[in-house]
Backbone as ProteinMPNN parsed JSONL, in Angstrom:
{"seq_chain_A": "MSCEHLVCAQCAHPVIEGRCSLCRANRERMHNHGFAGLSPALIALLLVALLFLTLAVKHLSGL", "coords_chain_A": {"N_chain_A": [[97.04, 189.468, -46.955], [97.048, 192.967, -47.11], [98.606, 195.771, -48.679], [97.597, 198.193, -48.088], [97.362, 198.937, -45.453], [99.886, 198.97, -44.465], [102.866, 200.542, -43.301], [105.695, 202.132, -44.516], [109.029, 201.492, -43.5], [111.14, 202.993, -44.291], [110.352, 205.501, -45.498], [108.15, 206.243, -44.033], [105.53, 206.466, -44.96], [102.339, 205.353, -46.264], [102.554, 202.128, -47.772], [101.099, 201.582, -50.044], [101.058, 203.928, -51.485], [103.57, 204.12, -52.652], [105.903, 205.806, -52.485], [108.698, 205.706, -52.13], [111.574, 203.775, -53.276], [111.66, 201.353, -51.902], [109.027, 201.072, -50.97], [107.683, 200.834, -53.456], [108.832, 198.468, -54.456], [108.014, 196.554, -52.542], [105.244, 196.797, -52.761], [104.839, 195.9, -55.399], [105.763, 193.286, -55.095], [103.856, 192.239, -53.366], [101.489, 192.463, -54.826], [101.843, 191.224, -57.28], [101.65, 188.387, -57.462], [100.793, 185.221, -58.553], [98.417, 182.515, -58.821], [98.896, 180.306, -56.191], [101.424, 181.318, -55.735], [102.686, 181.3, -58.172], [103.766, 182.741, -61.244], [101.65, 184.551, -63.545], [102.298, 183.999, -66.239], [103.592, 181.525, -66.095], [101.51, 179.938, -65.151], [99.768, 180.073, -67.356], [101.382, 178.752, -69.236], [101.478, 176.193, -68.074], [98.775, 175.483, -68.292], [98.469, 175.359, -71.091], [100.245, 173.258, -71.637], [98.901, 171.217, -70.3], [96.594, 171.1, -71.854], [97.662, 170.184, -74.341], [98.64, 167.705, -73.482], [96.244, 166.432, -72.773], [94.993, 166.343, -75.295], [96.82, 164.673, -76.63], [96.576, 162.263, -75.188], [93.911, 161.692, -75.728], [94.039, 161.334, -78.511], [95.766, 159.118, -78.693], [94.294, 157.163, -77.407], [92.228, 156.744, -79.108], [89.686, 157.856, -79.092]], "CA_chain_A": [[97.398, 190.735, -46.353], [97.006, 194.069, -48.064], [99.592, 196.81, -48.378], [96.897, 199.445, -47.783], [97.502, 199.261, -44.039], [101.295, 198.906, -44.085], [103.627, 201.793, -43.33], [107.081, 201.878, -44.902], [110.016, 201.83, -42.479], [112.114, 203.927, -44.856], [109.822, 206.849, -45.726], [107.063, 206.44, -43.07], [104.27, 206.709, -45.651], [101.7, 204.086, -46.616], [103.209, 201.392, -48.853], [100.234, 201.643, -51.219], [101.378, 205.139, -52.245], [104.792, 203.87, -53.416], [106.696, 207.042, -52.56], [110.135, 205.427, -52.249], [111.856, 202.537, -54.016], [111.302, 200.218, -51.049], [107.557, 200.974, -51.048], [107.303, 200.327, -54.78], [109.251, 197.071, -54.565], [107.14, 195.724, -51.706], [103.899, 196.825, -53.342], [104.869, 194.996, -56.544], [105.915, 191.92, -54.606], [102.594, 191.811, -52.758], [100.388, 192.467, -55.784], [102.119, 190.472, -58.507], [101.809, 186.958, -57.291], [99.677, 184.502, -59.164], [97.839, 181.405, -58.079], [99.862, 179.471, -55.458], [102.741, 181.933, -55.823], [103.237, 181.172, -59.514], [103.506, 183.896, -62.098], [100.583, 184.296, -64.517], [102.854, 183.401, -67.452], [103.84, 180.117, -65.819], [100.19, 179.298, -65.085], [99.298, 179.927, -68.735], [102.195, 177.704, -69.844], [101.016, 174.918, -67.529], [97.471, 175.184, -68.879], [98.695, 174.956, -72.484], [100.834, 171.922, -71.581], [97.822, 170.31, -69.924], [95.744, 170.956, -73.034], [98.343, 169.304, -75.281], [98.67, 166.373, -72.893], [94.89, 165.895, -72.907], [94.791, 166.024, -76.71], [97.663, 163.522, -76.968], [95.947, 161.074, -74.603], [92.68, 161.433, -76.487], [94.44, 160.832, -79.82], [96.357, 157.799, -78.55], [93.289, 156.206, -76.97], [91.352, 156.528, -80.242], [88.32, 158.361, -78.84]], "C_chain_A": [[97.44, 191.793, -47.448], [98.046, 195.112, -47.677], [98.928, 198.15, -48.078], [97.133, 199.892, -46.348], [98.951, 199.247, -43.57], [101.957, 200.269, -44.226], [105.083, 201.438, -43.596], [108.036, 202.322, -43.789], [111.011, 202.867, -42.981], [111.561, 205.345, -44.961], [108.651, 207.202, -44.803], [105.746, 206.864, -43.717], [103.622, 205.362, -45.954], [102.359, 203.439, -47.832], [102.405, 201.504, -50.145], [100.545, 202.863, -52.088], [102.647, 204.98, -53.08], [105.679, 205.082, -53.548], [108.199, 206.794, -52.694], [110.329, 204.088, -52.962], [111.496, 201.297, -53.203], [109.792, 199.995, -51.052], [107.132, 200.346, -52.369], [107.653, 198.852, -54.937], [108.335, 196.154, -53.756], [105.718, 195.69, -52.233], [103.816, 195.882, -54.533], [104.954, 193.545, -56.098], [104.593, 191.393, -54.046], [101.475, 191.67, -53.782], [100.62, 191.591, -57.006], [102.457, 189.023, -58.224], [100.565, 186.288, -57.852], [99.125, 183.439, -58.247], [98.943, 180.556, -57.474], [101.287, 180.026, -55.572], [103.395, 181.825, -57.18], [102.893, 182.408, -60.338], [102.392, 183.558, -63.091], [101.09, 183.663, -65.808], [103.103, 181.91, -67.255], [102.523, 179.342, -65.718], [99.638, 179.077, -66.485], [100.069, 178.821, -69.446], [101.758, 176.327, -69.355], [99.656, 174.524, -68.107], [97.593, 174.729, -70.334], [99.292, 173.549, -72.524], [99.786, 170.878, -71.211], [96.874, 170.068, -71.092], [96.374, 170.004, -74.047], [98.418, 167.87, -74.762], [97.308, 165.692, -73.02], [94.604, 165.499, -74.351], [95.605, 164.802, -77.135], [97.053, 162.228, -76.424], [94.679, 160.706, -75.36], [93.013, 160.828, -77.849], [94.967, 159.399, -79.727], [95.317, 156.741, -78.117], [92.264, 155.93, -78.072], [89.931, 156.992, -80.024], [87.959, 159.487, -79.758]], "O_chain_A": [[97.829, 191.514, -48.582], [98.332, 195.312, -46.496], [99.619, 199.14, -47.839], [97.109, 201.088, -46.056], [99.217, 199.487, -42.392], [101.654, 201.04, -45.136], [105.633, 200.538, -42.961], [107.87, 203.396, -43.21], [111.655, 203.546, -42.182], [112.23, 206.297, -44.557], [108.205, 208.349, -44.795], [104.938, 207.547, -43.088], [104.295, 204.332, -45.905], [102.683, 204.12, -48.804], [102.984, 201.519, -51.231], [100.318, 202.833, -53.298], [102.788, 205.638, -54.111], [106.168, 205.362, -54.643], [108.9, 207.597, -53.31], [109.368, 203.363, -53.216], [111.07, 200.292, -53.772], [109.331, 198.856, -51.128], [106.313, 199.427, -52.39], [106.868, 198.077, -55.485], [107.929, 195.096, -54.237], [105.054, 194.656, -52.159], [102.84, 195.144, -54.674], [104.29, 192.676, -56.663], [104.258, 190.224, -54.237], [100.593, 190.828, -53.611], [99.663, 191.251, -57.702], [103.461, 188.507, -58.715], [99.439, 186.742, -57.645], [99.346, 183.468, -57.037], [99.847, 180.128, -58.192], [102.251, 179.263, -55.51], [104.551, 182.219, -57.335], [101.851, 183.033, -60.14], [102.214, 182.391, -63.439], [100.378, 182.863, -66.416], [102.848, 181.116, -68.161], [102.448, 178.197, -66.165], [99.096, 178.01, -66.775], [99.476, 178.033, -70.183], [101.677, 175.39, -70.149], [99.419, 173.347, -68.38], [96.89, 173.811, -70.756], [98.891, 172.732, -73.353], [99.789, 169.775, -71.757], [96.404, 168.948, -71.29], [95.698, 169.112, -74.56], [98.272, 166.924, -75.536], [97.234, 164.506, -73.341], [94.035, 164.436, -74.602], [95.125, 163.984, -77.92], [97.02, 161.214, -77.121], [94.415, 159.528, -75.6], [92.335, 159.902, -78.293], [94.656, 158.564, -80.575], [95.462, 155.561, -78.437], [91.505, 154.966, -77.971], [89.035, 156.538, -80.736], [86.853, 160.02, -79.676]]}, "name": "protein", "num_of_chains": 1, "seq": "MSCEHLVCAQCAHPVIEGRCSLCRANRERMHNHGFAGLSPALIALLLVALLFLTLAVKHLSGL"}
């Protein structure tokens, strides 16, 4: 869903414009979600952990 078509109940303007604090909060909430609802920082942390896990398994297996 996009906030381009939503109208704010508080200020009666499109949410995409962010004219009031409620518009801005909802716009941020809708646009700042990462993959599967995870934040981009958490996704990056998971990828780094996966990289280290892969390197550890490779080192322990002797390949």
